[in-house]
N, C-alpha and C positions, 0 to 999 in steps of 0.2 A: 362615640360621642352622642349625647342626648340630642333629641330633635331641637332645632333652633327656630325661634321666631324673631323677626326683626321688625321693630316699630320705628319707622322713619319719620322725621319731621319735615314732610313735604315731598312732592312728586319729583322735584329736580334731583334729589338724591337717588330716588328710585331709578331714574333714567341712567344714572352713571354707576349704579350698584354693580360690583363685580360678580360675574356669573359663578366664579369659583367659590364664593361664600354661599354655602347651602342654607336653605331654610325658607319658611313662609314669610312673605313680606306684607306688612300692614302699614298704611300711610295715615299719619295724624294730620288731616287736612283742616287745620284750624288756625286762628290768630287770636287766641284768648287774651293776649296782651292788649287788644283793642276793643273797647266798647263794653256793653252791659254783659255781666256774667252771673246775674242773679238767677236763682232757681232753687226751690226747696227739694227738687228731685231731678233726676237726669232728664226725663221727658220735658220738665219745665225749662231746664237749662237749654236743651236743644231748641225748644220753641223760641225762647228769648234770643238765642244766637242766630237762628234762621231769620228772624224779624230784623235784627240789627244789621246783619250782613246784607240782606236784600235791600234794606233802606239806605245803606251807606256805600255799598260797592256796586258800581254800574255793571249791568250785564249779569248780575247774580240774583237768581230768584230763590224764594223760600224752598221751592221744590228741589232745586239743585242741592241745597244743604242736606235735605233728607235722602237724596239719591246718591250723593257723593261723599258726604262727611259722616253722617250717622252710621251707615253700614260698617265703616272702618272701626269705629269705636265699639260697635257690637261684636266685631271680630275679636277685639281685645278682650271683651268680657267672656268670649267663648273659647279662649285659649285653654287647652286641656292641662291637666296636672303633669308634674314630673318632666318639664321641658325647660330649656334655657330661653329667657326672654332678653333680647338685646335691644337696648334703647339708644338710638342714634340721635343725640341732641347736642347742640352747641352751647356755648357759655352765655350768649346774649339773652337779654330779657325776653324777647319773642320766643326763643326756643325754650327757655327755662320755665315760663308759665305753662306752656304746653306739656313740658316734661313733668311738672308737678301734678298737673291734671291726670296725665296717663298713669303715674304712680298711684294716685288716689283711686283711680278706676280699677287698677290691678289689685290693690289692697282690698277694696270693697268686694271684689269678685272672689276673694278667698282662695287664690291660687297657691298651690304648694310647689312653687317654682323658684329657680335661682334667677335673679335679675342682674343684668350687667349694663354698665354705661359705656358707650363708645363716643368719644369726642375728639376733635382735632387736638394735636399736641400743643399747638399755639393758637391763641384767639386772634382772628383777623376778620375783616369785613367780608371775606370770601367764604369763610367756613369750609364746609365739606366741598363746596363748589370749586375751591382752589386746590383740591388734592387730586393726584393721579390715582388710578385704580390700584396701583401697587401700594400707594400710601394708605388707601382705605383698607386694604387687606392687612397692612401692618398695624394700624390702630385697632382693628378688630382682634388681632392676635394678642394685643396687649390690653384688652378690655378690662375694665375695673368692676369687680363684684360689688354690688350695692349692699350696704348695711344701713342700719338706722331707718328702716323703711317707714316706721310710724311717723317720725319727724319729717321725712321727705313728703309723705302724704299730707301731713298737717300744713305744709306750706301752701298747698292749694286751698285748703279750707280757710286759712287766714287771708289769702289773696281774694278769694271769692266773697268773703264777708267783710272785706276791707278792714280787718283787724290788724292795723299797722304795728301796734306794740307787740303783739304776739308773733307777727311775721318776722320782725327784727330779732326778737328773742329766740325764735326757732332757728333762724339763719346763723345766729351767733353760736348756738349749740353745735351746729353742723360745720362750723368754719374750719376746724382742724382737718376734717375729712374732705370737705368739699368747699374750699375757699371761694370758688367761682360763684357759688350761690349767694354768698354774702355780698359780693360785688354787684350781682344782678339786683338783689333786694335794695341796695343803696340807690341804684339807678332808678328803680321803681319809685322809691320815696321821693327822689329829687324831681320827678316829673309832675308832682302834685303842686299846683299853684299855692303860694304862701304870701301873706301880707300884701295882697294886691298885685304880686308879681306873677308872671307866667311860669310854668314849669320849665325844667331844664331843656327839654327838646325844643319847645317853642322859642325860648330865649336864644338857643343856638341857631335856630332857623332865621330869626330876625337879624342876628349878627352876621350870618352868612349872606343874607340878602344885601345888607349894607356894605359888606366888604367886597362882594362880587359886583355890586351895583347892577343887579339884573333881577328880573321877575321871571326869567325863563326857568322852567321846572328842571330840565335835565342837569344843568350845572349845579343848581341848588341841591338837588337830590344826591348827586355824586359827592359833593363836599360834605353833606350831612352824614352820609354813610361812612366817610373817612373819619370825621371828627367824633361821631356818636355811634360807633360800631357796637357799643355795649347794648344798644336798644334792639338792633337787628331788624329795624323797621324796613318794610318793603315800600314800593312806590305808593301803594294805596294808603298806607298809614301816614306817610309824610304828606301826601296830598291833602288828607283830611286835616292834618295840623295846619297846613298852609291856608286852607279854606277858613279855618277857625280864626287864624290870625288876621286874615283879610276882612272877615266879617266883623271883627271887633275893632277895626281901625276906623 
C-alpha cells in the first residue's frame, strides 16, 4: 500500500482517529464558511483570515492563526508525490467549503497523487463525532476515489470570488458524482439576504427564538443544529448570527 496522508476537518476527529489507520495526519483548522475570504494570493488570504478570526472570535489572536492554522496548510502543500491523500470531510457547508479549499490547494501544488474522500455514510448533525472507531475504519475502507478534480477545485474559486452563477453551474456538473455538493451550494445560496429578508440561517434562528420563547443560547444552538445541520455551524458561528440579529433589532 502506498503511503497515506489524512487531511482531517478539525481536531475533534484527530482525537478519535483510529490508530490502526496508518499515515500522516494533517488538520485543516479553518472555518472558511464564515467571514471574509478575499485574497489575491495565499499569504493575502491568510492575513485576511487571521484578522477576521482574531476580531470576531474571542480568545483567538492573529498570532494563533499563523502558529496553528497556516503550518497545517503548508504541510498540505509539501505532501510528496506518489502517495494517497485521504480527505475526511462531511457533507455540511462548513466542511464542504474547507474541502473545496483543500482540493484547490492540492491542485495548485501540482501533486501527482490519488485523492480519496471519506465521509459518513449518512449525514447527521453529529458527523464523524457520532461514529465509533470501528465505523471510521469501515468508511475508510470504502473510501471514494475523487475525479473531476478541476471542477472540485473550481468550487473554491467561485466561492472565494462570490461568483454565484458559476458556483451553481459547477455544482450541477458534479451533481451525478457528488450530489451532496449541490445540496451544500443550495444552502450557501439560501443564506444570502434577499429582498430585504434575512438569509435562511438567521430566519431559522428568529423562528427558533420565538417558538422556544427563550434568549438562552444553549437551547437555541441545540435546536439550530438539529434543524439546520446542512450548515454545520459551531457555537461561534451561531453566536455571531445571533449578535447580528440582536444588533439589527
